[in-house]
N, C-alpha and C positions, 0 to 999 in steps of 0.2 A: 478509482484509487490511483492508478498510475498517471493520471493527468497532473498529479502533484510533482511529477518530474518535468520541470519546465525546460523550455529550449535553452535557457541560460545555463541551467545545471548540466545539460547534455553538452553544450559547447565547452563549458569549464572542464568537464571530465575528459572530453576529447582533446583538450589542449593541455592536459596535465604535464606532459613532457616540457612544453614551452614554458609553462608557469614555474616549473621547478628550476629552470635556468635563470629566473628572475630573482632579485633580492627579496628577502622574506616579507617586507612590508607590502610588496606588490602581489602577494599570493592570497589576498583577502577573498577572492572569488572561491578559492578552494574551501575556505571556512564556511562560506554560504552554502556551497554544494554539500558539504558534510552535514550541516544542520538540516538541510532539506532531506537528505538521504536518511538521517536518523529519525526525522519526523515520520517519513513514509514507513520506515521499518517498524516504528512503534505502532502506527495505525494498523499495519498488516498483522503484527503480532497480537494486537488486541482483538482483531477480528478472527484470528486463527483459533483462539481458545473457545470461540462460540461454534465452531464447525463440529458437526456430529461425526462426519466421516474421518477416521484416523489418518487415512492417506492424504486427504485434502489438508487436514490440520498440519501434518508433517511437511507437506509441500509449502504451505504458507509460512511455516516456521523457518524452513530452509531459505526461502526468499528473503524473509526479514533478516536472517543471519547474514546473508550475502550483502544486503544493503548496508547493514551495520559494518561489515568488513570494508566495504567500499568507502564508507564515511571515515573509518579509521585510517585507511590509506591516504585519503585527502588530508587528514590532520597530520599524518606523518610527513607528507610532502611539504606542508607548511613549515614544519619545524626543522627539516633537513637543510644542510648547507646548500647553496646554489650549485647546481651541476653544470659543468662545462663540457663541451663536446670536443 
């Protein structure tokens, strides 16, 4: 399941600070990363409801929530004004 987190997504997330310093049109990679994170979160959430163990179900739901939060942060970074150091 986690193989859906591609090296490109990891690189994009790792370089989020650099990307936020770029003009908005150049932040497209963040949108791609957000979409990938949301897809993975949806997949995990759909699997979580099938788990019989409540602790495992809660853990999977927490992971999905964290991935959705990371996706939202990527989207917010796209929309924010360029940051200067």
